[in-house]
Backbone as CSV, one residue per row, in Angstrom:
resi,resn,N_x,N_y,N_z,CA_x,CA_y,CA_z,C_x,C_y,C_z
1,MET,63.737,97.451,105.028,64.434,97.017,103.811,63.694,95.823,103.218
2,THR,63.220,95.999,102.004,62.400,94.969,101.361,62.998,94.556,100.038
3,ALA,62.552,93.388,99.559,62.990,92.913,98.253,62.582,93.888,97.156
4,SER,61.379,94.430,97.247,60.916,95.349,96.202,61.753,96.617,96.163
5,ALA,62.180,97.106,97.315,63.027,98.292,97.349,64.394,97.997,96.733
6,ALA,64.910,96.802,96.978,66.191,96.425,96.386,66.072,96.297,94.874
7,VAL,64.976,95.723,94.417,64.743,95.616,92.970,64.679,97.002,92.343
8,ASP,63.994,97.923,92.997,63.905,99.295,92.485,65.288,99.935,92.393
9,ALA,66.127,99.673,93.388,67.469,100.261,93.394,68.291,99.760,92.215
10,VAL,68.127,98.497,91.868,68.856,97.936,90.720,68.259,98.448,89.419
11,THR,66.955,98.444,89.336,66.270,98.836,88.105,66.565,100.280,87.717
12,ARG,66.716,101.138,88.709,66.958,102.559,88.426,68.281,102.798,87.696
13,ILE,69.233,101.897,87.816,70.532,102.097,87.152,70.730,101.114,85.997
14,ALA,69.645,100.600,85.473,69.730,99.665,84.344,70.357,100.349,83.129
15,ASP,71.091,99.574,82.368,71.773,100.065,81.168,71.492,99.074,80.032
16,PRO,70.542,99.373,79.160,70.149,98.422,78.114,71.301,97.982,77.214
17,GLN,72.201,98.886,76.896,73.327,98.509,76.047,74.237,97.511,76.769
18,ARG,74.509,97.787,78.024,75.318,96.853,78.813,74.595,95.522,78.979
19,ALA,73.290,95.565,79.101,72.509,94.337,79.247,72.709,93.420,78.042
20,GLN,72.754,93.987,76.862,72.986,93.188,75.654,74.364,92.541,75.687
21,GLN,75.365,93.298,76.127,76.722,92.769,76.207,76.807,91.641,77.240
22,MET,76.153,91.843,78.364,76.169,90.823,79.409,75.455,89.558,78.963
23,SER,74.358,89.723,78.265,73.605,88.580,77.777,74.466,87.726,76.845
24,LYS,75.226,88.394,76.003,76.109,87.670,75.089,77.256,87.011,75.850
25,TYR,77.884,87.750,76.747,79.049,87.250,77.491,78.683,86.054,78.364
26,LEU,77.513,86.112,78.977,77.079,85.044,79.873,76.193,84.024,79.163
27,GLN,76.234,84.045,77.853,75.621,83.034,76.988,74.144,82.803,77.277
28,ALA,73.389,83.892,77.227,71.947,83.801,77.448,71.164,83.705,76.140
29,GLY,71.885,83.644,75.023,71.222,83.527,73.734,70.810,82.098,73.439
30,PRO,70.148,81.864,72.295,69.702,80.518,71.931,70.859,79.519,71.931
31,GLY,70.655,78.416,72.637,71.671,77.384,72.708,72.731,77.593,73.768
32,GLY,72.734,78.751,74.413,73.718,79.027,75.459,73.349,78.370,76.772
33,TYR,74.312,78.276,77.675,74.017,77.619,78.943,73.100,78.451,79.830
34,ALA,72.917,79.734,79.509,71.982,80.574,80.261,70.849,81.062,79.374
35,GLU,70.496,80.261,78.414,69.478,80.658,77.430,68.214,81.181,78.122
36,GLY,67.783,82.370,77.695,66.544,82.946,78.191,66.682,83.806,79.432
37,ASP,67.865,83.861,80.033,68.033,84.689,81.221,67.867,86.163,80.857
38,GLU,67.348,86.946,81.788,67.076,88.359,81.551,68.134,89.216,82.253
39,PHE,68.516,90.314,81.605,69.559,91.183,82.146,69.105,92.636,82.159
40,LEU,69.590,93.384,83.137,69.335,94.825,83.232,70.557,95.643,82.833
41,GLY,71.737,95.034,82.886,72.951,95.755,82.542,73.535,96.525,83.711
42,VAL,73.572,95.907,84.883,74.107,96.545,86.087,75.397,95.830,86.476
43,SER,76.444,96.598,86.745,77.756,96.018,87.039,77.809,95.411,88.431
44,VAL,78.770,94.513,88.624,78.960,93.884,89.936,79.328,94.921,91.009
45,PRO,80.245,95.876,90.736,80.512,96.892,91.768,79.263,97.661,92.182
46,ASP,78.381,97.952,91.227,77.137,98.636,91.590,76.229,97.738,92.427
47,LEU,76.196,96.444,92.097,75.401,95.518,92.905,75.955,95.421,94.323
48,ARG,77.259,95.413,94.457,77.872,95.354,95.789,77.552,96.618,96.594
49,ALA,77.528,97.764,95.909,77.185,99.010,96.598,75.742,98.967,97.094
50,ILE,74.849,98.430,96.286,73.451,98.307,96.706,73.336,97.330,97.873
51,ALA,74.073,96.230,97.807,74.039,95.243,98.896,74.472,95.876,100.216
52,ARG,75.467,96.745,100.163,75.903,97.423,101.395,74.792,98.304,101.965
53,ARG,74.040,98.941,101.073,72.939,99.785,101.531,71.842,98.970,102.205
54,PHE,71.717,97.710,101.791,70.659,96.852,102.316,71.188,95.833,103.318
55,ARG,72.373,96.075,103.851,72.957,95.148,104.824,71.996,94.952,105.987
56,GLY,71.757,93.688,106.329,70.818,93.369,107.403,69.428,93.022,106.915
57,ILE,69.214,93.034,105.618,67.915,92.668,105.053,67.549,91.254,105.494
58,ALA,66.275,91.010,105.713,65.815,89.727,106.243,66.033,88.593,105.249
59,ARG,66.221,87.396,105.782,66.432,86.221,104.929,65.270,86.021,103.961
60,GLY,64.075,86.227,104.413,62.926,86.028,103.543,62.924,86.966,102.353
61,GLU,63.406,88.182,102.551,63.483,89.141,101.450,64.552,88.707,100.441
62,VAL,65.665,88.193,100.944,66.718,87.698,100.052,66.208,86.491,99.266
63,ALA,65.484,85.608,99.929,64.900,84.451,99.247,63.969,84.890,98.119
64,GLU,63.222,85.967,98.371,62.344,86.488,97.321,63.157,87.010,96.139
65,LEU,64.254,87.704,96.414,65.112,88.191,95.330,65.648,87.037,94.491
66,LEU,65.931,85.914,95.135,66.495,84.768,94.412,65.496,84.104,93.471
67,THR,64.226,84.453,93.580,63.225,83.893,92.659,63.064,84.751,91.415
68,SER,63.765,85.870,91.349,63.621,86.782,90.215,64.068,86.135,88.907
69,THR,63.448,86.536,87.818,63.878,86.076,86.488,65.036,86.919,85.956
70,THR,65.406,87.963,86.682,66.468,88.867,86.245,67.793,88.477,86.893
71,HIS,68.794,88.332,86.064,70.105,87.846,86.500,70.699,88.702,87.611
72,GLU,70.724,90.005,87.427,71.370,90.872,88.416,70.652,90.883,89.759
73,ILE,69.350,90.650,89.762,68.619,90.596,91.025,69.049,89.360,91.812
74,ARG,69.185,88.242,91.130,69.665,87.030,91.806,71.118,87.210,92.251
75,HIS,71.914,87.875,91.426,73.304,88.142,91.789,73.359,88.994,93.061
76,LEU,72.519,90.003,93.131,72.445,90.850,94.317,72.096,90.017,95.542
77,ALA,71.129,89.130,95.414,70.721,88.287,96.539,71.887,87.445,97.043
78,LEU,72.696,86.928,96.128,73.814,86.079,96.518,74.931,86.885,97.175
79,ILE,75.140,88.110,96.720,76.092,88.993,97.409,75.624,89.241,98.833
80,MET,74.331,89.539,98.981,73.757,89.760,100.310,73.926,88.528,101.194
81,MET,73.708,87.370,100.616,73.799,86.123,101.368,75.232,85.890,101.864
82,GLY,76.194,86.086,101.001,77.583,85.906,101.402,77.986,86.879,102.483
83,ASP,77.540,88.124,102.363,77.843,89.134,103.367,77.212,88.768,104.703
84,ALA,75.983,88.276,104.666,75.296,87.902,105.899,76.004,86.748,106.603
85,CYS,76.489,85.783,105.825,77.165,84.628,106.422,78.456,85.029,107.125
86,ALA,79.110,86.059,106.614,80.354,86.515,107.238,80.114,87.079,108.627
87,ARG,78.886,87.517,108.894,78.572,88.162,110.171,77.643,87.332,111.048
88,ALA,77.162,86.203,110.524,76.125,85.428,111.205,76.700,84.534,112.305
89,ASP,75.860,84.232,113.298,76.232,83.187,114.251,75.962,81.838,113.582
90,ALA,76.295,80.757,114.256,76.222,79.436,113.633,74.803,79.084,113.184
91,ALA,73.819,79.378,114.027,72.435,79.040,113.672,71.975,79.808,112.442
92,GLU,72.291,81.093,112.389,71.918,81.911,111.226,72.639,81.435,109.975
93,HIS,73.902,81.117,110.128,74.682,80.661,108.974,74.096,79.361,108.426
94,ARG,73.739,78.451,109.313,73.132,77.190,108.877,71.866,77.445,108.066
95,ALA,71.077,78.410,108.488,69.842,78.735,107.774,70.138,79.309,106.393
96,TRP,71.160,80.156,106.298,71.539,80.697,105.002,72.031,79.579,104.069
97,VAL,72.771,78.637,104.614,73.244,77.504,103.810,72.059,76.731,103.249
98,ALA,71.048,76.499,104.075,69.855,75.790,103.608,69.176,76.552,102.483
99,ASP,69.081,77.876,102.611,68.478,78.691,101.556,69.299,78.611,100.272
100,TYR,70.614,78.660,100.423,71.496,78.600,99.256,71.320,77.263,98.527
101,LEU,71.347,76.185,99.272,71.233,74.867,98.642,69.877,74.692,97.967
102,GLU,68.836,75.214,98.588,67.507,75.139,97.964,67.519,75.861,96.614
103,ALA,68.085,77.058,96.588,68.139,77.820,95.340,69.029,77.138,94.314
104,LEU,70.148,76.586,94.766,71.075,75.915,93.860,70.417,74.719,93.194
105,HIS,69.786,73.871,93.978,69.170,72.655,93.424,67.885,72.957,92.661
106,ALA,67.308,74.130,92.904,66.111,74.534,92.151,66.469,75.195,90.824
107,GLY,67.751,75.383,90.573,68.185,75.958,89.297,68.156,77.469,89.245
108,ARG,68.128,78.118,90.400,68.098,79.575,90.398,69.510,80.193,90.468
109,ILE,70.496,79.364,90.773,71.904,79.779,90.721,72.461,79.091,89.489
110,ASP,72.334,79.754,88.353,72.439,79.051,87.074,73.412,79.690,86.088
111,ASN,74.490,80.257,86.614,75.559,80.741,85.750,76.836,80.785,86.578
112,TRP,77.974,80.826,85.908,79.235,80.731,86.646,79.448,81.910,87.587
113,ASP,79.018,83.110,87.187,79.231,84.263,88.071,78.367,84.172,89.324
114,LEU,77.168,83.598,89.185,76.289,83.429,90.335,76.838,82.365,91.287
115,VAL,77.344,81.286,90.736,77.976,80.272,91.580,79.172,80.858,92.325
116,ASP,80.032,81.529,91.575,81.332,81.932,92.126,81.224,83.012,93.200
117,VAL,80.181,83.825,93.149,80.092,84.941,94.093,79.751,84.481,95.510
118,ALA,79.142,83.311,95.652,78.672,82.934,96.987,79.039,81.525,97.426
119,ALA,79.537,80.674,96.548,79.856,79.298,96.956,80.882,79.284,98.082
120,GLY,81.907,80.115,97.971,82.904,80.191,99.027,82.381,80.818,100.303
121,PRO,81.816,82.035,100.220,81.329,82.706,101.431,80.200,81.971,102.153
122,VAL,79.390,81.229,101.418,78.260,80.549,102.059,78.612,79.093,102.391
123,LEU,78.841,78.271,101.360,79.105,76.847,101.599,80.486,76.607,102.198
124,GLY,81.510,77.177,101.535,82.863,76.935,101.992,83.109,77.445,103.392
125,HIS,82.621,78.654,103.666,82.811,79.238,104.993,82.104,78.404,106.057
126,TRP,80.947,77.851,105.722,80.238,76.999,106.667,81.058,75.744,106.975
127,CYS,81.574,75.098,105.945,82.371,73.890,106.157,83.638,74.191,106.961
128,LEU,84.239,75.334,106.684,85.412,75.759,107.450,85.026,75.998,108.909
129,ARG,83.866,76.565,109.091,83.396,76.901,110.445,83.178,75.659,111.291
130,ILE,82.619,74.613,110.686,82.292,73.412,111.452,83.381,72.346,111.357
131,GLY,84.394,72.585,110.534,85.489,71.631,110.406,85.097,70.338,109.726
132,ASP,84.232,70.438,108.718,83.736,69.245,108.020,83.534,69.605,106.552
133,ILE,84.231,68.912,105.658,84.154,69.249,104.234,83.132,68.413,103.476
134,SER,82.371,67.571,104.174,81.484,66.642,103.464,80.432,67.355,102.622
135,LEU,79.978,68.519,103.040,79.008,69.244,102.223,79.624,69.628,100.879
136,LEU,80.881,70.029,100.880,81.541,70.384,99.619,81.773,69.151,98.754
137,THR,82.209,68.062,99.344,82.454,66.870,98.533,81.147,66.287,98.002
138,ASP,80.102,66.313,98.816,78.796,65.832,98.346,78.291,66.689,97.189
139,THR,78.488,67.998,97.301,78.024,68.904,96.251,78.842,68.711,94.976
140,ALA,80.150,68.563,95.125,81.007,68.353,93.958,80.748,67.002,93.297
141,ALA,80.254,66.038,94.044,79.972,64.718,93.484,78.699,64.698,92.648
142,ALA,77.856,65.707,92.799,76.610,65.778,92.027,76.913,66.030,90.554
143,GLN,76.032,65.591,89.691,76.248,65.730,88.254,75.838,67.074,87.658
144,PRO,74.762,67.718,88.132,74.370,68.988,87.510,75.514,69.992,87.509
145,LEU,75.677,70.675,86.383,76.823,71.553,86.160,77.035,72.558,87.268
146,TRP,76.000,73.333,87.620,76.178,74.428,88.562,76.325,73.925,89.985
147,VAL,75.691,72.803,90.293,75.848,72.208,91.622,77.290,71.755,91.798
148,ARG,77.803,71.031,90.823,79.190,70.551,90.916,80.166,71.723,91.000
149,ARG,79.953,72.755,90.199,80.864,73.898,90.239,80.857,74.545,91.633
150,ALA,79.689,74.601,92.259,79.610,75.176,93.610,80.454,74.371,94.593
151,GLY,80.457,73.048,94.464,81.273,72.219,95.336,82.755,72.451,95.141
152,ILE,83.146,72.705,93.890,84.555,72.981,93.592,84.958,74.348,94.136
153,VAL,84.211,75.367,93.760,84.579,76.742,94.105,84.404,77.006,95.597
154,GLY,83.529,76.258,96.239,83.373,76.422,97.678,84.672,76.216,98.434
155,GLY,85.578,75.412,97.884,86.864,75.175,98.521,87.733,76.405,98.617
156,GLN,87.363,77.455,97.912,88.124,78.699,97.964,88.193,79.255,99.386
157,ALA,87.157,79.032,100.180,87.167,79.524,101.560,88.315,78.902,102.347
158,PHE,88.573,77.631,102.108,89.686,76.963,102.776,91.023,77.483,102.257
159,LEU,91.120,77.629,100.945,92.377,78.101,100.357,92.759,79.467,100.899
160,ARG,91.791,80.314,101.110,92.071,81.649,101.641,92.538,81.611,103.089
161,HIS,92.357,80.466,103.734,92.872,80.274,105.092,94.103,79.364,105.076
162,GLY,94.695,79.191,103.914,95.918,78.410,103.810,95.740,76.916,103.942
163,ASP,94.565,76.407,103.590,94.240,74.987,103.773,93.743,74.414,102.442
164,ALA,94.391,73.383,101.950,94.040,72.787,100.659,93.184,71.538,100.795
165,VAL,92.744,71.214,101.997,92.066,69.946,102.215,90.818,69.792,101.350
166,ALA,90.030,70.840,101.219,88.785,70.729,100.449,89.082,70.543,98.963
167,THR,90.016,71.313,98.432,90.352,71.205,97.008,90.898,69.822,96.679
168,LEU,91.769,69.294,97.513,92.339,67.968,97.258,91.300,66.865,97.427
169,ALA,90.325,67.063,98.303,89.269,66.065,98.477,88.297,66.067,97.302
170,VAL,88.045,67.241,96.743,87.124,67.369,95.615,87.781,66.896,94.312
171,ALA,89.087,67.035,94.213,89.800,66.768,92.951,89.465,65.424,92.314
172,PRO,89.519,64.293,93.042,89.230,63.014,92.375,87.788,62.876,91.893
173,LEU,86.902,63.691,92.429,85.498,63.641,92.033,85.247,64.352,90.714
174,VAL,86.121,65.285,90.345,85.851,66.148,89.193,86.931,66.104,88.113
175,VAL,88.061,65.459,88.381,89.181,65.519,87.446,88.812,64.956,86.070
176,GLY,87.906,64.025,86.016,87.526,63.423,84.743,86.392,64.126,84.024
177,ASP,85.827,65.160,84.627,84.696,65.887,84.026,85.250,66.869,82.997
178,ARG,84.893,66.682,81.742,85.446,67.499,80.669,84.580,68.702,80.296
179,ARG,83.550,68.974,81.050,82.743,70.158,80.773,83.579,71.416,81.036
180,ASP,83.513,72.345,80.113,84.397,73.506,80.142,84.330,74.270,81.459
181,LEU,83.127,74.492,81.968,82.973,75.311,83.165,83.324,74.557,84.448
182,ILE,83.420,73.246,84.370,83.967,72.461,85.475,85.486,72.485,85.392
183,GLN,86.008,72.299,84.190,87.458,72.352,83.974,88.044,73.676,84.466
184,LYS,87.402,74.760,84.097,87.921,76.082,84.488,87.907,76.251,86.004
185,ALA,86.819,75.836,86.642,86.735,75.973,88.093,87.778,75.106,88.788
186,PHE,87.951,73.888,88.322,88.903,72.965,88.934,90.333,73.485,88.774
187,GLY,90.692,73.880,87.553,92.030,74.417,87.326,92.289,75.679,88.116
188,TRP,91.279,76.506,88.229,91.383,77.757,89.009,91.696,77.447,90.470
189,MET,90.981,76.479,91.067,91.230,76.152,92.468,92.615,75.538,92.661
190,LEU,93.068,74.729,91.709,94.427,74.189,91.818,95.460,75.310,91.756
191,ARG,95.254,76.248,90.848,96.168,77.391,90.755,96.179,78.183,92.061
192,GLU,95.001,78.377,92.657,94.917,79.081,93.929,95.610,78.288,95.042
193,MET,95.543,76.975,94.958,96.231,76.147,95.945,97.736,76.403,95.898
194,GLY,98.283,76.463,94.689,99.700,76.748,94.548,100.065,78.147,94.995
195,LYS,99.167,79.082,94.775,99.429,80.478,95.110,99.245,80.770,96.600
196,ARG,98.157,80.275,97.179,97.772,80.669,98.529,98.213,79.688,99.618
197,VAL,98.447,78.437,99.238,98.767,77.437,100.249,100.233,77.009,100.150
198,ASP,100.580,76.305,99.064,101.948,75.804,98.934,102.188,75.419,97.477
199,PRO,103.155,76.037,96.798,103.430,75.665,95.408,103.849,74.210,95.254
200,HIS,104.427,73.640,96.308,104.833,72.239,96.232,103.621,71.315,96.196
201,LEU,102.531,71.709,96.840,101.310,70.908,96.771,100.790,70.844,95.339
202,LEU,100.833,71.977,94.640,100.412,71.996,93.244,101.317,71.106,92.415
203,SER,102.628,71.220,92.613,103.573,70.395,91.854,103.340,68.913,92.112
204,GLU,103.128,68.557,93.373,102.889,67.152,93.709,101.617,66.630,93.044
205,TYR,100.583,67.465,93.050,99.343,67.032,92.415,99.543,66.847,90.909
206,LEU,100.181,67.817,90.282,100.377,67.753,88.836,101.300,66.607,88.441
207,ASP,102.322,66.335,89.239,103.231,65.229,88.934,102.472,63.919,88.826
208,THR,101.446,63.771,89.642,100.680,62.524,89.679,99.491,62.525,88.731
209,HIS,98.868,63.695,88.546,97.566,63.709,87.876,97.500,64.516,86.576
210,ALA,98.551,65.202,86.178,98.478,66.024,84.971,98.028,65.219,83.756
211,ALA,98.458,63.971,83.670,98.140,63.150,82.498,96.652,62.878,82.362
212,GLN,95.930,62.885,83.478,94.499,62.592,83.394,93.630,63.845,83.391
213,MET,94.241,65.010,83.490,93.479,66.254,83.490,93.126,66.686,82.075
214,GLY,92.027,67.398,81.942,91.682,68.003,80.666,92.614,69.169,80.364
215,ARG,92.710,69.531,79.111,93.612,70.609,78.713,93.257,71.932,79.381
216,THR,91.973,72.222,79.472,91.560,73.498,80.054,91.917,73.565,81.527
217,ALA,91.608,72.509,82.275,91.925,72.495,83.700,93.428,72.600,83.919
218,LEU,94.184,71.867,83.131,95.632,71.913,83.271,96.155,73.305,82.934
219,GLY,95.626,73.906,81.876,96.062,75.235,81.485,95.824,76.271,82.579
220,TYR,94.679,76.191,83.213,94.391,77.113,84.318,95.318,76.845,85.497
221,ALA,95.557,75.575,85.798,96.358,75.228,86.970,97.809,75.686,86.847
222,ILE,98.353,75.652,85.643,99.776,75.955,85.458,100.019,77.382,84.983
223,GLU,98.970,78.185,84.934,99.050,79.517,84.329,100.165,80.377,84.921
224,HIS,100.424,80.282,86.194,101.400,81.153,86.854,102.775,80.504,87.012
225,LEU,102.959,79.320,86.445,104.257,78.661,86.509,105.148,79.169,85.380
226,ASP,106.446,78.972,85.503,107.346,79.435,84.445,107.172,78.573,83.194
227,ARG,107.621,79.104,82.070,107.357,78.462,80.786,107.904,77.027,80.699
228,PRO,109.139,76.759,81.094,109.620,75.369,81.008,108.763,74.400,81.828
229,THR,108.289,74.853,82.978,107.456,73.986,83.809,106.103,73.761,83.156
230,ARG,105.552,74.796,82.548,104.275,74.634,81.839,104.432,73.642,80.687
231,VAL,105.515,73.764,79.945,105.774,72.845,78.827,105.893,71.415,79.341
232,HIS,106.592,71.252,80.452,106.752,69.912,81.044,105.408,69.273,81.362
233,TYR,104.548,70.007,82.038,103.274,69.416,82.442,102.341,69.178,81.258
234,ARG,102.390,70.075,80.280,101.583,69.809,79.077,102.069,68.545,78.364
235,GLY,103.359,68.306,78.441,103.915,67.122,77.790,103.542,65.822,78.457
236,LEU,103.022,65.886,79.668,102.602,64.661,80.372,101.250,64.159,79.914
237,ARG,100.507,64.979,79.203,99.167,64.558,78.768,99.266,63.616,77.579
């Protein structure tokens, strides 16, 4: 199983019309946050199916995929990476984390879908495994957009295990960041905290911090609450 074979598998199902739609949706046009990114027009379910076919591919081959200029090839690599971490022993997982961080800081994980597909399975799962959230808080404290988003979304691994510690630790680091894609990620994790861990934790957080949250983050966080409660929290801003 090689990187070139995986690229061929993706390329064979390229859809130029879908590629145009994806380019627009993921803002790859002039002035967009993904300006200049290249697309083939391959869906995420199809990428996941290809990843299953290549399960067990070597780390070096995945690293090669992550250097691609094509969005879906990098997306495929990140799906593979997350899948590998779920099955890896501690030493292997640590190595995958190092590869992920290298790609993240090198700017190769450069859109919200790329961040979201692997931040939890790779970074968050590692922190959960070792019982230490400092990697997530350090990542969330960074200023670059995609790095910070990875630190926020990485907390999803904890939330899925009924633990809000990572999300609550990251919150003070990002609550004042008004960038749209940080706001959405932060509000999303708060909403998940209320859904997966404890609705009272969400209420307690909002009672104290709703006034300092951005509108987008607050809107995402309260999305599943009843209308009077949503009105109440919006009124605190």
